[in-house]
MITOR-187511 format. One record per atom (N, C-alpha, C): residue in one letter; atom name; y, x, z. Coordinates in steps of 0.001 Angstrom, whole numbers, plus 500000, padded with zeros to 6 digits. Last residue first. Example, Ala and Ser with C-alpha at 12.3 -4.5 7.8 and 13.67 -1.06 7.14 Angstrom:
# residues 2
ATOM resn name  north   east     up
ATOM    s    N 497750 512850 507080
ATOM    s   CA 498940 513670 507140
ATOM    s    C 500030 512900 507870
ATOM    a    N 494310 513190 507800
ATOM    a   CA 495500 512300 507800
ATOM    a    C 496700 513200 507800
***
This chain:
# residues 235
ATOM resn name  north   east     up
ATOM    a    N 521791 468663 508803
ATOM    a   CA 520923 467508 508990
ATOM    a    C 520504 467327 510438
ATOM    g    N 525292 469678 508851
ATOM    g   CA 523894 469788 508503
ATOM    g    C 523126 468522 508825
ATOM    i    N 528391 471017 507997
ATOM    i   CA 527684 469797 508425
ATOM    i    C 526244 469936 507964
ATOM    p    N 530329 472765 506835
ATOM    p   CA 529855 472910 508215
ATOM    p    C 529234 471643 508787
ATOM    i    N 529496 473832 503632
ATOM    i   CA 530041 472704 504383
ATOM    i    C 529488 472768 505807
ATOM    v    N 530281 476466 501549
ATOM    v   CA 529466 476047 502690
ATOM    v    C 530201 474935 503427
ATOM    s    N 530063 477232 498010
ATOM    s   CA 530767 476958 499253
ATOM    s    C 529785 476549 500328
ATOM    s    N 530669 478252 494661
ATOM    s   CA 529787 478204 495821
ATOM    s    C 530638 477973 497069
ATOM    y    N 530663 478298 491128
ATOM    y   CA 531293 477829 492369
ATOM    y    C 530261 477845 493477
ATOM    s    N 529236 479499 489140
ATOM    s   CA 530676 479336 488930
ATOM    s    C 531411 478857 490175
ATOM    l    N 526596 481355 488011
ATOM    l   CA 527145 480732 489205
ATOM    l    C 528665 480703 489088
ATOM    a    N 525470 480641 484681
ATOM    a   CA 526117 481527 485645
ATOM    a    C 526648 480738 486835
ATOM    g    N 524471 478891 482764
ATOM    g   CA 523597 479923 483287
ATOM    g    C 524180 480814 484348
ATOM    d    N 526524 477043 482317
ATOM    d   CA 526110 477956 481249
ATOM    d    C 525326 479152 481787
ATOM    v    N 527079 476857 485708
ATOM    v   CA 527581 476410 484419
ATOM    v    C 527207 477461 483382
ATOM    y    N 526089 475858 488953
ATOM    y   CA 525861 476739 487806
ATOM    y    C 526381 476073 486537
ATOM    i    N 527071 475766 492253
ATOM    i   CA 527188 475092 490965
ATOM    i    C 527048 476121 489844
ATOM    c    N 525941 475303 495521
ATOM    c   CA 526082 476253 494418
ATOM    c    C 526097 475480 493103
ATOM    v    N 526324 474854 498949
ATOM    v   CA 526517 474248 497631
ATOM    v    C 526711 475350 496596
ATOM    n    N 524749 474378 502090
ATOM    n   CA 525198 475298 501048
ATOM    n    C 525284 474570 499712
ATOM    t    N 525509 473077 505194
ATOM    t   CA 525008 472733 503863
ATOM    t    C 525607 473695 502849
ATOM    i    N 524438 473477 508646
ATOM    i   CA 525366 473660 507534
ATOM    i    C 524696 473244 506231
ATOM    g    N 522444 472982 510479
ATOM    g   CA 523828 472952 510946
ATOM    g    C 524859 473060 509850
ATOM    a    N 520060 472777 509051
ATOM    a   CA 520180 472066 510322
ATOM    a    C 521637 471938 510764
ATOM    g    N 520842 472357 505512
ATOM    g   CA 520211 472994 506656
ATOM    g    C 520426 472184 507921
ATOM    v    N 520544 471630 502219
ATOM    v   CA 520925 471015 503498
ATOM    v    C 520147 471679 504626
ATOM    d    N 521736 472769 499406
ATOM    d   CA 520745 473196 500387
ATOM    d    C 521192 472700 501764
ATOM    i    N 522175 471810 496259
ATOM    i   CA 522653 471469 497598
ATOM    i    C 521530 471769 498575
ATOM    l    N 523142 472857 493109
ATOM    l   CA 522149 473008 494159
ATOM    l    C 522794 472717 495504
ATOM    v    N 523761 471515 490013
ATOM    v   CA 524327 471675 491349
ATOM    v    C 523183 471781 492339
ATOM    v    N 523817 472813 486677
ATOM    v   CA 523129 472171 487794
ATOM    v    C 523876 472445 489093
ATOM    g    N 523353 473473 483331
ATOM    g   CA 524337 473128 484348
ATOM    g    C 523685 472334 485461
ATOM    l    N 521696 474578 481465
ATOM    l   CA 522189 473225 481210
ATOM    l    C 523315 472844 482162
ATOM    e    N 521118 477029 482704
ATOM    e   CA 521808 477017 481414
ATOM    e    C 522409 475633 481132
ATOM    r    N 519746 476226 484993
ATOM    r   CA 521016 476940 485138
ATOM    r    C 521814 476928 483837
ATOM    e    N 517497 475063 483807
ATOM    e   CA 518389 474258 484645
ATOM    e    C 519745 474924 484799
ATOM    t    N 516374 477303 482542
ATOM    t   CA 516829 476163 481747
ATOM    t    C 517800 475304 482541
ATOM    d    N 515623 478911 484705
ATOM    d   CA 516644 479399 483774
ATOM    d    C 517227 478250 482957
ATOM    t    N 515303 476860 487699
ATOM    t   CA 514777 477531 486515
ATOM    t    C 515933 478014 485634
ATOM    l    N 515701 477197 491227
ATOM    l   CA 516222 476755 489932
ATOM    l    C 515596 477545 488789
ATOM    v    N 514625 478381 493537
ATOM    v   CA 514137 477063 493114
ATOM    v    C 514622 476614 491744
ATOM    s    N 515656 480975 493987
ATOM    s   CA 514265 480668 494311
ATOM    s    C 513773 479397 493626
ATOM    l    N 518301 481001 493406
ATOM    l   CA 517451 481887 492626
ATOM    l    C 515974 481572 492844
ATOM    s    N 519156 479212 495381
ATOM    s   CA 519284 478843 493975
ATOM    s    C 518406 479715 493087
ATOM    s    N 518654 480660 497744
ATOM    s   CA 517962 479392 497501
ATOM    s    C 517994 479035 496026
ATOM    a    N 520443 482799 497430
ATOM    a   CA 519008 483056 497519
ATOM    a    C 518207 481789 497220
ATOM    l    N 522866 481406 497511
ATOM    l   CA 522483 482121 496294
ATOM    l    C 520984 482388 496287
ATOM    g    N 522745 480511 500165
ATOM    g   CA 522830 479543 499072
ATOM    g    C 522441 480156 497745
ATOM    s    N 522787 482889 501639
ATOM    s   CA 521558 482099 501605
ATOM    s    C 521578 481035 500510
ATOM    f    N 523941 485924 500472
ATOM    f   CA 524347 484554 500786
ATOM    f    C 523134 483649 500608
ATOM    v    N 522537 488870 501810
ATOM    v   CA 522569 487908 500708
ATOM    v    C 523056 486558 501224
ATOM    v    N 522603 492290 502393
ATOM    v   CA 522955 490973 502938
ATOM    v    C 523175 490030 501769
ATOM    g    N 520215 494967 502640
ATOM    g   CA 521205 494178 501928
ATOM    g    C 521421 492844 502605
ATOM    a    N 518817 496484 504431
ATOM    a   CA 518860 496953 503046
ATOM    a    C 519907 496204 502241
ATOM    v    N 519217 497417 507623
ATOM    v   CA 519588 496318 506729
ATOM    v    C 519747 496871 505318
ATOM    n    N 516518 498668 509614
ATOM    n   CA 517700 498893 508793
ATOM    n    C 517951 497697 507885
ATOM    v    N 515533 497709 512938
ATOM    v   CA 515273 497793 511501
ATOM    v    C 516589 498006 510763
ATOM    g    N 515748 497095 515691
ATOM    g   CA 515286 498412 515267
ATOM    g    C 514914 498515 513801
ATOM    a    N 516777 494924 516995
ATOM    a   CA 515448 494777 516394
ATOM    a    C 514894 496093 515866
ATOM    e    N 519201 496041 518006
ATOM    e   CA 518314 495274 518876
ATOM    e    C 516888 495181 518322
ATOM    q    N 520367 497542 515932
ATOM    q   CA 520363 498052 517299
ATOM    q    C 519358 497339 518197
ATOM    e    N 519792 496113 513523
ATOM    e   CA 519671 497568 513593
ATOM    e    C 519546 498074 515022
ATOM    l    N 520092 493339 514043
ATOM    l   CA 518916 493854 513347
ATOM    l    C 518724 495350 513571
ATOM    v    N 522541 493172 515423
ATOM    v   CA 521327 492592 516000
ATOM    v    C 520085 493208 515369
ATOM    r    N 524263 494412 513568
ATOM    r   CA 524061 494981 514912
ATOM    r    C 522768 494473 515537
ATOM    a    N 524200 492716 511376
ATOM    a   CA 523709 494089 511233
ATOM    a    C 523422 494711 512590
ATOM    v    N 525381 490452 512559
ATOM    v   CA 524017 490375 512029
ATOM    v    C 523420 491770 511909
ATOM    n    N 527915 491517 513134
ATOM    n   CA 527066 491023 514219
ATOM    n    C 525610 490927 513779
ATOM    k    N 528886 492091 510577
ATOM    k   CA 528635 493192 511510
ATOM    k    C 527735 492750 512662
ATOM    v    N 529149 489493 509560
ATOM    v   CA 528238 490434 508909
ATOM    v    C 527890 491580 509858
ATOM    s    N 531080 488487 511324
ATOM    s   CA 529763 487847 511236
ATOM    s    C 528740 488784 510620
ATOM    v    N 533225 490179 510730
ATOM    v   CA 532654 490172 512080
ATOM    v    C 531256 489570 512065
ATOM    s    N 533853 489521 508073
ATOM    s   CA 533344 490854 508409
ATOM    s    C 532677 490897 509770
ATOM    n    N 532884 486607 506429
ATOM    n   CA 533659 487169 507534
ATOM    n    C 533038 488486 507981
ATOM    a    N 532342 487047 502894
ATOM    a   CA 531948 486576 504220
ATOM    a    C 532851 487211 505263
ATOM    t    N 532447 486049 499415
ATOM    t   CA 532859 486854 500557
ATOM    t    C 532399 486217 501861
ATOM    i    N 531657 486277 496053
ATOM    i   CA 531330 485600 497310
ATOM    i    C 531665 486534 498456
ATOM    i    N 532896 485815 492819
ATOM    i   CA 532868 486684 493993
ATOM    i    C 532624 485850 495241
ATOM    h    N 532064 485816 489524
ATOM    h   CA 532141 484939 490687
ATOM    h    C 531927 485818 491916
ATOM    t    N 533851 487027 486600
ATOM    t   CA 532885 487116 487693
ATOM    t    C 533105 486013 488726
ATOM    e    N 534164 488096 483349
ATOM    e   CA 534532 487046 484292
ATOM    e    C 533445 487009 485351
ATOM    v    N 535169 491109 481775
ATOM    v   CA 534141 490324 482446
ATOM    v    C 534794 489259 483315
ATOM    e    N 535642 493246 478898
ATOM    e   CA 536146 492351 479940
ATOM    e    C 534985 491573 480547
ATOM    l    N 536236 496236 477253
ATOM    l   CA 535210 495378 477850
ATOM    l    C 535837 494560 478973
ATOM    r    N 537345 497657 474218
ATOM    r   CA 537701 497071 475511
ATOM    r    C 536601 496110 475977
ATOM    v    N 536029 498671 472021
ATOM    v   CA 537080 499481 472648
ATOM    v    C 537378 498976 474057
ATOM    g    N 532542 498810 470997
ATOM    g   CA 533870 498221 471099
ATOM    g    C 534833 499183 471756
ATOM    t    N 529121 497879 470615
ATOM    t   CA 530211 498838 470452
ATOM    t    C 531544 498111 470501
ATOM    m    N 526191 497306 472700
ATOM    m   CA 527196 496904 471716
ATOM    m    C 528276 497978 471618
ATOM    g    N 524757 498315 474809
ATOM    g   CA 524289 498629 473463
ATOM    g    C 525263 498204 472376
ATOM    v    N 525463 495641 476968
ATOM    v   CA 524924 496990 476843
ATOM    v    C 524344 497207 475443
ATOM    p    N 526328 493051 477433
ATOM    p   CA 527031 493837 476414
ATOM    p    C 526447 495230 476179
ATOM    d    N 524980 490035 477890
ATOM    d   CA 524650 491436 478189
ATOM    d    C 525261 492319 477108
ATOM    k    N 526379 487681 477177
ATOM    k   CA 525640 487748 478437
ATOM    k    C 525352 489185 478854
ATOM    i    N 529449 486697 475825
ATOM    i   CA 528357 487678 475784
ATOM    i    C 527701 487773 477158
ATOM    g    N 531730 485146 475479
ATOM    g   CA 530436 484485 475600
ATOM    g    C 529243 485415 475568
ATOM    s    N 534011 486627 473008
ATOM    s   CA 533588 486143 474323
ATOM    s    C 532183 485542 474288
ATOM    e    N 535677 489148 471616
ATOM    e   CA 534503 488317 471338
ATOM    e    C 533881 487903 472673
ATOM    g    N 537658 490900 472418
ATOM    g   CA 538037 489523 472125
ATOM    g    C 536884 488604 471800
ATOM    d    N 536151 493255 472927
ATOM    d   CA 537203 493234 471901
ATOM    d    C 537535 491802 471459
ATOM    v    N 533847 491424 474555
ATOM    v   CA 534005 492738 473920
ATOM    v    C 535001 492606 472783
ATOM    t    N 533251 489867 477595
ATOM    t   CA 534010 489794 476347
ATOM    t    C 534201 491205 475814
ATOM    f    N 530726 488173 479557
ATOM    f   CA 531456 489365 479133
ATOM    f    C 532189 489080 477825
ATOM    t    N 530296 485971 482373
ATOM    t   CA 530257 486230 480929
ATOM    t    C 531109 487457 480616
ATOM    k    N 529687 486373 485131
ATOM    k   CA 529490 485077 484472
ATOM    k    C 529355 485269 482965
ATOM    p    N 528419 488583 487606
ATOM    p   CA 529006 488392 486270
ATOM    p    C 528678 487015 485704
ATOM    l    N 529242 488617 490968
ATOM    l   CA 528256 488140 490009
ATOM    l    C 528898 487914 488644
ATOM    v    N 529398 490321 493680
ATOM    v   CA 530254 490214 492499
ATOM    v    C 529317 489889 491347
ATOM    h    N 528910 489581 497120
ATOM    h   CA 528391 489582 495752
ATOM    h    C 529542 489546 494743
ATOM    l    N 530314 490120 499536
ATOM    l   CA 528853 490154 499494
ATOM    l    C 528324 490325 498072
ATOM    i    N 533097 491583 500892
ATOM    i   CA 532547 491063 499643
ATOM    i    C 531026 491236 499652
ATOM    t    N 534434 490536 503957
ATOM    t   CA 533589 491508 503270
ATOM    t    C 533033 490865 502006
ATOM    t    N 537526 490068 505779
ATOM    t   CA 536424 489599 504940
ATOM    t    C 535694 490772 504285
ATOM    t    N 539796 490853 507063
ATOM    t   CA 538709 490345 507910
ATOM    t    C 537504 489878 507107
ATOM    s    N 541739 491429 505283
ATOM    s   CA 541043 492566 505886
ATOM    s    C 539860 492131 506737
ATOM    p    N 541557 489205 502436
ATOM    p   CA 541971 489523 503813
ATOM    p    C 541142 490664 504389
ATOM    t    N 541758 490617 499128
ATOM    t   CA 541095 489763 500109
ATOM    t    C 541599 490132 501497
ATOM    s    N 542391 491115 495851
ATOM    s   CA 543059 491114 497155
ATOM    s    C 542369 490110 498078
ATOM    v    N 539736 492743 494085
ATOM    v   CA 540692 491655 494292
ATOM    v    C 541285 491758 495685
ATOM    a    N 537850 494354 492630
ATOM    a   CA 539016 494916 493318
ATOM    a    C 540108 493862 493471
ATOM    g    N 535900 493260 491070
ATOM    g   CA 535751 493125 492517
ATOM    g    C 536917 493669 493301
ATOM    a    N 536640 494026 488550
ATOM    a   CA 536735 492603 488878
ATOM    a    C 536660 492394 490385
ATOM    a    N 536023 496738 488755
ATOM    a   CA 537409 496331 488507
ATOM    a    C 537613 494862 488868
ATOM    e    N 533284 496600 489048
ATOM    e   CA 534075 497149 490140
ATOM    e    C 535547 496754 489997
ATOM    l    N 532668 495631 486524
ATOM    l   CA 532374 494793 487695
ATOM    l    C 533146 495278 488911
ATOM    v    N 533412 497809 485015
ATOM    v   CA 534160 496570 484826
ATOM    v    C 533884 495602 485973
ATOM    r    N 531573 499766 485921
ATOM    r   CA 533015 499956 486117
ATOM    r    C 533782 498654 485982
ATOM    t    N 529108 498672 485117
ATOM    t   CA 529373 498906 486540
ATOM    t    C 530865 499031 486801
ATOM    v    N 529485 498736 482361
ATOM    v   CA 529298 497446 483026
ATOM    v    C 529580 497577 484510
ATOM    d    N 529592 501489 482019
ATOM    d   CA 530752 500674 481663
ATOM    d    C 530679 499307 482337
ATOM    s    N 527015 502194 482759
ATOM    s   CA 528133 502673 483573
ATOM    s    C 529410 501904 483269
ATOM    e    N 525467 501142 480727
ATOM    e   CA 525370 500532 482055
ATOM    e    C 526542 500957 482940
ATOM    t    N 527642 501199 477796
ATOM    t   CA 526510 501629 478609
ATOM    t    C 526511 500889 479945
ATOM    i    N 528670 500638 474507
ATOM    i   CA 528759 500190 475901
ATOM    i    C 527484 500565 476634
ATOM    e    N 530048 502919 472227
ATOM    e   CA 528854 502195 472670
ATOM    e    C 528951 501885 474163
ATOM    g    N 532139 504438 471233
ATOM    g   CA 532396 503046 471573
ATOM    g    C 531191 502258 472041
ATOM    n    N 531924 507103 470856
ATOM    n   CA 531469 506256 469745
ATOM    n    C 531619 504770 470037
ATOM    p    N 532802 508080 473344
ATOM    p   CA 533614 508316 472137
ATOM    p    C 533217 507429 470961
ATOM    a    N 532545 505855 476159
ATOM    a   CA 531881 506692 475158
ATOM    a    C 532758 506869 473918
ATOM    s    N 534064 504004 477685
ATOM    s   CA 534184 505439 477945
ATOM    s    C 533593 506309 476844
ATOM    i    N 536161 501280 477010
ATOM    i   CA 534836 501862 476816
ATOM    i    C 534948 503384 476899
ATOM    a    N 538340 500174 479611
ATOM    a   CA 538176 500757 478283
ATOM    a    C 536781 501368 478188
ATOM    v    N 538142 497027 481384
ATOM    v   CA 538092 498486 481314
ATOM    v    C 538003 498909 479860
ATOM    i    N 538848 494291 483502
ATOM    i   CA 539010 494870 482159
ATOM    i    C 538940 496392 482272
ATOM    g    N 537859 491274 485186
ATOM    g   CA 538026 492721 485168
ATOM    g    C 538081 493217 483737
ATOM    k    N 538560 488322 487123
ATOM    k   CA 538347 489005 485848
ATOM    k    C 538559 490503 486009
ATOM    s    N 537060 485880 489360
ATOM    s   CA 537949 487001 489071
ATOM    s    C 537591 487619 487734
ATOM    n    N 536784 483169 491651
ATOM    n   CA 536475 483747 490351
ATOM    n    C 537505 484817 490012
ATOM    q    N 535498 482933 495004
ATOM    q   CA 536589 482877 494040
ATOM    q    C 536108 483494 492735
ATOM    s    N 534413 481728 498227
ATOM    s   CA 534175 482255 496881
ATOM    s    C 535434 482126 496040
ATOM    l    N 533194 482221 501621
ATOM    l   CA 534165 481736 500645
ATOM    l    C 533845 482341 499274
ATOM    i    N 531839 481636 504749
ATOM    i   CA 531531 482048 503380
ATOM    i    C 532528 481400 502426
ATOM    h    N 532330 480464 507160
ATOM    h   CA 533183 481603 506804
ATOM    h    C 532921 482096 505390
ATOM    a    N 530403 478623 507692
ATOM    a   CA 531653 478117 507127
ATOM    a    C 532596 479241 506714
ATOM    g    N 527292 480145 506645
ATOM    g   CA 528293 479750 507627
ATOM    g    C 529568 479310 506938
ATOM    s    N 524615 482525 506220
ATOM    s   CA 525535 481513 505730
ATOM    s    C 526521 481181 506840
ATOM    l    N 522349 485076 505083
ATOM    l   CA 523174 484417 506086
ATOM    l    C 524097 483430 505420
ATOM    s    N 519463 487075 504809
ATOM    s   CA 520323 486039 504236
ATOM    s    C 521093 485382 505351
ATOM    v    N 518568 490471 504527
ATOM    v   CA 518863 489339 505398
ATOM    v    C 519776 488353 504681
ATOM    f    N 515994 492708 503985
ATOM    f   CA 517095 491993 503363
ATOM    f    C 517327 490745 504212
ATOM    v    N 515057 495548 506012
ATOM    v   CA 514972 494141 505617
ATOM    v    C 516191 493736 504789
ATOM    r    N 512913 498133 507204
ATOM    r   CA 514153 497736 506526
ATOM    r    C 513978 496330 505969
ATOM    d    N 510553 498365 508597
ATOM    d   CA 511632 499287 508949
ATOM    d    C 512947 498971 508244
ATOM    v    N 507605 496858 509863
ATOM    v   CA 508844 496695 509098
ATOM    v    C 509894 497706 509560
ATOM    s    N 504305 497602 509536
ATOM    s   CA 505454 497792 510422
ATOM    s    C 506734 497810 509598
ATOM    y    N 501656 495368 508837
ATOM    y   CA 502644 496318 508308
ATOM    y    C 503823 496385 509261
ATOM    g    N 500010 493185 508875
ATOM    g   CA 499467 494490 509224
ATOM    g    C 500364 495609 508747
ATOM    a    N 500834 490614 508445
ATOM    a   CA 500789 491513 507286
ATOM    a    C 500088 492829 507595
ATOM    m    N 500722 489488 511002
ATOM    m   CA 499992 488861 509906
ATOM    m    C 499802 489832 508745
ATOM    r    N 502385 491229 512417
ATOM    r   CA 500983 491087 512817
ATOM    r    C 500151 490473 511690
ATOM    e    N 504822 490778 511090
ATOM    e   CA 504194 492098 511053
ATOM    e    C 502711 492027 511412
ATOM    a    N 505413 488146 511797
ATOM    a   CA 505143 488469 510390
ATOM    a    C 504448 489818 510260
ATOM    s    N 505799 488501 514563
ATOM    s   CA 504767 487588 514075
ATOM    s    C 504398 487897 512633
ATOM    d    N 507968 490281 514638
ATOM    d   CA 506680 490668 515225
ATOM    d    C 505551 489805 514683
ATOM    l    N 510021 488724 513437
ATOM    l   CA 509558 489965 512807
ATOM    l    C 508172 490361 513316
ATOM    s    N 510274 486662 515351
ATOM    s   CA 509917 486349 513969
ATOM    s    C 509375 487577 513250
ATOM    a    N 511020 488107 517626
ATOM    a   CA 509796 487306 517653
ATOM    a    C 509326 486979 516240
ATOM    n    N 513454 489202 516768
ATOM    n   CA 512332 490082 517091
ATOM    n    C 511009 489333 517084
ATOM    i    N 514949 486841 516524
ATOM    i   CA 514687 487658 515335
ATOM    i    C 513512 488592 515578
ATOM    s    N 515029 485978 519222
ATOM    s   CA 514433 485134 518179
ATOM    s    C 514060 485953 516953
ATOM    t    N 516343 488147 520453
ATOM    t   CA 515006 487739 520902
ATOM    t    C 514305 486916 519832
ATOM    a    N 518806 488134 519120
ATOM    a   CA 517917 489285 518974
ATOM    a    C 516492 488936 519389
ATOM    a    N 519862 485709 520053
ATOM    a   CA 519587 485873 518629
ATOM    a    C 518619 487026 518398
ATOM    e    N 520169 486344 522756
ATOM    e   CA 519258 485272 522362
ATOM    e    C 518889 485388 520885
ATOM    e    N 522062 488472 522537
ATOM    e   CA 520754 488671 523161
ATOM    e    C 519756 487599 522751
ATOM    i    N 524346 487321 521229
ATOM    i   CA 523642 488474 520672
ATOM    i    C 522225 488586 521230
ATOM    d    N 525347 484254 520441
ATOM    d   CA 524794 484952 521599
ATOM    d    C 523893 486079 521070
ATOM    v    N 526195 483391 518027
ATOM    v   CA 527094 483115 519156
ATOM    v    C 526595 483762 520437
ATOM    i    N 526084 483914 514630
ATOM    i   CA 525551 484373 515904
ATOM    i    C 526589 484136 516999
ATOM    q    N 526128 481118 512405
ATOM    q   CA 526782 482275 512987
ATOM    q    C 526169 482618 514339
ATOM    g    N 524963 478751 511498
ATOM    g   CA 524816 479961 510699
ATOM    g    C 525429 481209 511281
ATOM    r    N 525441 476910 513553
ATOM    r   CA 526038 476730 512221
ATOM    r    C 526078 478022 511417
ATOM    r    N 524584 479277 515905
ATOM    r   CA 525134 477937 515716
ATOM    r    C 525859 477879 514381
ATOM    i    N 522265 481040 517781
ATOM    i   CA 522907 480899 516471
ATOM    i    C 523355 479459 516295
ATOM    g    N 520676 481259 519995
ATOM    g   CA 521879 482082 519929
ATOM    g    C 522603 482026 518602
ATOM    r    N 517536 480790 518359
ATOM    r   CA 518342 480762 519584
ATOM    r    C 519565 481655 519400
ATOM    s    N 515213 479111 516357
ATOM    s   CA 516417 479933 516415
ATOM    s    C 517172 479710 517718
ATOM    i    N 511730 479305 516437
ATOM    i   CA 512921 478530 516763
ATOM    i    C 514106 479474 516940
ATOM    v    N 510168 480991 513654
ATOM    v   CA 510347 480750 515085
ATOM    v    C 511639 479962 515303
ATOM    e    N 507836 481869 511340
ATOM    e   CA 508963 480967 511561
ATOM    e    C 509038 480664 513055
ATOM    s    N 506462 484118 508907
ATOM    s   CA 506608 483608 510266
ATOM    s    C 507842 482729 510351
ATOM    v    N 504102 485862 506844
ATOM    v   CA 505210 484920 507018
ATOM    v    C 505277 484502 508479
ATOM    g    N 502794 488431 504747
ATOM    g   CA 503002 487854 506073
ATOM    g    C 504205 486941 506102
ATOM    l    N 502356 488871 502033
ATOM    l   CA 501453 489467 503016
ATOM    l    C 501584 488822 504387
ATOM    i    N 502530 487733 498784
ATOM    i   CA 502979 487486 500152
ATOM    i    C 501933 487989 501136
ATOM    n    N 503283 489439 495974
ATOM    n   CA 502134 489083 496801
ATOM    n    C 502578 488941 498253
ATOM    l    N 505073 488514 493267
ATOM    l   CA 505237 489033 494624
ATOM    l    C 504077 488519 495457
ATOM    s    N 505005 489560 489781
ATOM    s   CA 504873 488600 490880
ATOM    s    C 505110 489298 492202
ATOM    e    N 504816 491438 487848
ATOM    e   CA 505412 490161 487471
ATOM    e    C 505334 489123 488586
ATOM    e    N 504072 493814 489291
ATOM    e   CA 504785 493874 488014
ATOM    e    C 505497 492564 487693
ATOM    q    N 504823 493283 492804
ATOM    q   CA 503943 493666 491722
ATOM    q    C 504719 493554 490417
ATOM    a    N 505743 493821 496132
ATOM    a   CA 506206 493613 494764
ATOM    a    C 505185 494143 493779
ATOM    q    N 504636 492155 498858
ATOM    q   CA 504403 493376 498094
ATOM    q    C 504749 493113 496634
ATOM    g    N 506500 490743 501609
ATOM    g   CA 505803 490669 500335
ATOM    g    C 505644 492031 499691
ATOM    i    N 507174 488848 504373
ATOM    i   CA 506848 490217 503948
ATOM    i    C 506024 490112 502666
ATOM    v    N 509624 486813 505780
ATOM    v   CA 508585 486919 504754
ATOM    v    C 508419 488389 504378
ATOM    t    N 510798 484822 508446
ATOM    t   CA 510576 486175 507913
ATOM    t    C 509433 486138 506905
ATOM    a    N 513237 482684 509831
ATOM    a   CA 512058 482830 508977
ATOM    a    C 511997 484254 508430
ATOM    i    N 514341 480982 512529
ATOM    i   CA 514400 482309 511922
ATOM    i    C 513117 482482 511126
ATOM    k    N 515962 477755 512758
ATOM    k   CA 514795 478640 512732
ATOM    k    C 515143 479989 512125
ATOM    s    N 518399 476456 512932
ATOM    s   CA 517263 475875 513650
ATOM    s    C 516056 476801 513697
ATOM    s    N 520207 478025 511528
ATOM    s   CA 520663 477384 512764
ATOM    s    C 519507 476834 513591
ATOM    g    N 518769 481135 510279
ATOM    g   CA 519252 479764 510201
ATOM    g    C 519642 479212 511555
ATOM    i    N 518257 483892 508547
ATOM    i   CA 518810 483521 509850
ATOM    i    C 519441 482140 509736
ATOM    d    N 515577 485225 507053
ATOM    d   CA 516537 484142 506875
ATOM    d    C 516989 483671 508248
ATOM    v    N 514591 488252 505817
ATOM    v   CA 514802 487521 507065
ATOM    v    C 515903 486494 506836
ATOM    g    N 512188 489910 503833
ATOM    g   CA 513362 489044 503900
ATOM    g    C 513406 488305 505217
ATOM    v    N 510963 492862 502510
ATOM    v   CA 510992 492009 503694
ATOM    v    C 512300 491218 503704
ATOM    v    N 508747 494405 500318
ATOM    v   CA 510055 493754 500459
ATOM    v    C 509977 492787 501633
ATOM    i    N 507214 497331 499275
ATOM    i   CA 507199 496253 500253
ATOM    i    C 508612 495713 500423
ATOM    r    N 507326 499517 497738
ATOM    r   CA 507093 498265 497033
ATOM    r    C 506990 497082 497996
ATOM    t    N 507537 501687 499372
ATOM    t   CA 508715 501357 498588
ATOM    t    C 508558 500028 497847
ATOM    e    N 504943 501913 500417
ATOM    e   CA 506013 501387 501255
ATOM    e    C 507216 500940 500442
ATOM    t    N 501986 500886 498939
ATOM    t   CA 503160 501743 498806
ATOM    t    C 504348 501146 499525
ATOM    m    N 498804 500859 500000
ATOM    m   CA 500000 500000 500000
ATOM    m    C 501241 500891 500000
***
C-alpha cells in the first residue's frame, strides 16, 4: 500500500464528523475506512469549543484508522459556515513563450492574477476556480493549453473563508489530532463534485446541500461554478 496514494478526507459538520480513507487507483478510489461520530464543539459549521471539537475529530479519525488498518498523517478537510463568501474575478496576462504557445505556467499566472483581488485582511482565499478562458479576444475556451496567442484572459469564481475559522480548524487537526492539513475545501464544492455529473453542470444546475445547521448553495452555468453561498439555516 503506497502512502502517497492514500487520500484521507475529514468533513467537519454541525451534527457529525465524517472521515473517509481511500486508496487512489487509476480510474477509481478504493474505500478502506469510514467513520461517523457525533459532532461536539461545532455550531453552524464553525468551531466554538476547541477541546470538544478535537475530541470528536480524534474519535472519527481513530475509528476510520482501525477499519483501514492505516495510520493517518495528513488529511483534506472540508468546512463551511456563514463566513464563506464568493465573488467572480478576471485576470489578464501576456503569453510568455516567444512562439506564443500557451503553457501550464501561463494558466497558473493568469489564475494568480485573477486571485489578486482586494479582500479583507480577515479572509483567506480557498479556491480560484476558472470558468472560461479568452485568447486574443476569442472567448468560451475551456482549456487554452497548446493554443497560440498574445494575451490570455480568464474569468474565475473565487471562494473565501474567515481566516480565524480556517486557523482554528488547522489548529485542532495539527496540534490536537496530530495530523497535517493537506488542503481545505469548501464543503459545498466538495458535495457538487461528488454528486453532479458533467452533463448536469454543462446544462446548468443548482446544488442545495442541506445540513444540520447550515445550507450550502452552488450554481453551475455552462459547466463552471458561477455562484456559491452558505445560508445559516439547517435541517
